[in-house]
N, C-alpha and C positions, 0 to 999 in steps of 0.2 A: 222639104226631110231631105237628107244626105245618105243613098243607100250605100255606100262606099264603107266597109266592114276595115274596122283596123285592125293592124298586124302589129301583134307585139314583138320585140327585138328578140324576144327566144326565138320566133317561130320562122324571125326572117335569117338570122343563123343558120338552125335547122334546115331550112330547105337552102339557104346558099352550100351548106355543107353537102348534102344528098345529089344535090346538081357538081359542085366540085369533085365529088367522090365517082359519079355516077348511077347514083342509087335510086329505086322505083319501090314503092309499096303497091306490092300484089295481095290480093284476096284470091285464096280455092277451097272450095268447098270438099274438105276431107269426113272421114267414119271419125267419131269422139272417141273411141276406144284408140283410133291409132295415133291420133294427135297428142291425145292423153300420156300413153307410154311412148311416144317418141318425146316427150315436154320433159319425162319422169327420166328418162336415159339419159339426156342432154345433159340434167341438172347433176344426176348423178357420177356425169363423165368428166364434169365442169368444164364445159364448151355451149355455146350459145346455138341456138336453135338454125338461126339465121346462117351462122358458119357453115353449117354440118348440110344443110340446104343446099348452099351455092356450091360447095365441094362436091356434091351431087349431080346440080346442072351442068356444072360443069365437066364434071367426067360422063357424065351423057351426051353433053352433046361434043364433046370431041371422043362420043366410042369408048371410052372407059366402062361404059355399063351400057349393059344389052339387058334387053326387057323381053321374053319370050313372053308371045301370044296365046298359046295353047293353057298353060300352068301357070301363066300369073309369074314367073320366076325372074327374076333380077341375079344376074349374074355380074359380076365384078373384077376385069380385067385389072391384074397388077400394075402400078408402074406407080413412076412417084408420088407423093401429094403431093398433093393441087394446093396454091399459095391462094 
């Protein structure tokens, strides 16, 4: 029997798009209430969760967001909006 999985055209197209745009899937374990509140806030503001996460990650990696260790406070430094 052939062990190869058949891949449909939509799966192939999605994979090609992800590769061409440099996107990957990541999984994180987070507190349920934080995830639900975040999803609700994104929906209310009509913005995708991935867009906000991407902007926060980019800002953090560029030094635009600083997380204090003692009190777990996030400090967002003013800067132009990331695209």
